C-alpha positions, 0 to 999 in steps of 0.5 A: 500500499502506498500513501501520496501525503501533498505537503501544502505551501505557503506564503508568509506576506510578512517576509515574502517566502514561501514554506512547506508544511510540515508534517509530524510523521515525517522527518523533514527532508526525508520522503518515507514515514517515520515509521515505515524508514524504522519498518526497514530498518528492522527488515535489513537487520534481519535480512539483507539490502538485497532482500528488503529491496526486493521485497518492498520494491525499493533500489538499493540506494533507497533501502541503503539511505534509508538505513544509514538514516535510521543509524543516525537517528538511533544514534543522536537518540542515544546520544553517541557521536557521528564519526561522519 
């Protein structure tokens, strides 16, 4: 199941700039919901990037990007500094 959630843009008359609506269930700059990214992270840990990409119809880069993003998110959450 794939949901398409349109993001609305608004215009600020004071600063004369456009801004995009923030959605609490999608991290800024990401395409997938937080829950789906967590699901992909756990799936990769239990199997492999190759298997997840086939079963979820994603590219290798998409799966790897989601996995890396989740790793960074977990490091920040647990107070571990990133060496990247």
